[in-house]
N, C-alpha and C positions, 0 to 999 in steps of 0.2 A: 412487466412494469417496466417505467422509465427508471430504473436503478440498476446502478453498475453494482455487482458483487465484488466488493473488494478482496476480502478472504473469508475462510470458513476455518472454524477451530473445533475438533472433537476432544474435549477434554474428559477427563476421568469422572465418574459417577453419571455419566448419561447427559452432560452438558453439551448443547450444539450452540455454537455462537456464529452469527452471521453479521458480517460488516458490510454495510451498502452506503452507496454514495451518490451523489447528483450532482450537475454542475453549479446548481442554486443552492447545494447545502442540505443537510438531512434535518427533518423535524421529528419529536417525538410521535407526532401521528403518522408518519412517512413509516416510521420503524413499527407502531402498531399494525398499520395497512401490510406490511411484508410478513409481519409476523402470522398474521390470519391466514395469509393466503399461503405461505409456506407450512402451518399447520397442517392446513386441508390436502395441501397437495403430499406433503410426508406422510400422511395417514393413508392415502389411496395409493403411494409408492411403496409402502411399507418399511420407511426408513426408522431406523431403531433410535431414538432418543428421550430421555426422560425430562428434559427443561431446555427451551428454545428462546435465547437472548438474541435481539436484532438490534443494531447500535449502528450508529456513524462510527468510520476509522478514528476520528479524533484529529487534532491538532498535529499530531506525529504521524500522519497518514503513512502508511507502508506504500512504497513504489516499487511495484511488481513487474509490469508490463512496459514494452515501450511507448505505449499511448498513454501511460501513466507520467513518464518521465517527459514528454512530449507536452502534455497538460500545464506542468509544472516548470518549464522554463524561468528562468530568472528567479528561481526561488532557491533558499538556503537547504542544501540538502546535507544528511549524515549518512554515511554507506561505511558498510565493512566489505573488503573483497576476500574471495577464496584463498587465494595464495599472496604471500607480503610483497609488498613493492619496495626495494629500499631498505626491508624491514620492518614496515608499516602495514598494516590491516585495517586502520579504521582513519576515515576522511572527511573532512566537513569542508564545504564551499558552496559557491553557487553554483547552480548548473546552467551552464552558456550554450549546449547543445545536445539534440537526442536526435540519432538517426535510426535505421532499423536494425544496426548492430552494435551500435556504442553510445556513449555520452561523453561530454565534455564538461569537468568540473573545475572552476577556478578555485584554487585555495588560497588561502591569505598567504601574504608574501611571496606570490607567484606572478610571473607575467604571463605566463602561457597556461590554458587549461590542460590537466590532464585527460589523457582519454583512456577509458574504461569500458572494455567489451561487456553485454549484459551478462554472457556467461560468467564470467569473474567475479561479479557482484552476489555477495551471499545474501547481505540484507542492505536495504535502502529507506530511509524515512524522511519525510520533510522535517524542519526545523521549525517548531512554533514560533511565531511570530506574537508579540505582545505589545 
């Protein structure tokens, strides 16, 4: 199927959440299509779950892979680093570069972007635009 699997969460009580995305966005029909396909596939493969939820990752989409960061260049990003930098773990700014090993984040009040290695990023999300 022509969808990207952004994330999978296995919650308590047998809930399995699958987040999908595509360049053109996700519709309710897309979620239903993927849900039906996954239900059949999981039955054949013996995947244990009670309920399946398929949805878009939302406006605050998580960024996990280098290709995610490259796709959303010039967007506002909020991220948390594993080890504090100058006593700070949370950053928000414009994503100005992304290569195979790191990103450049231009934070407010700074003239130069800070460079952060992917391995140092604990969590990163898009900042919703309204």
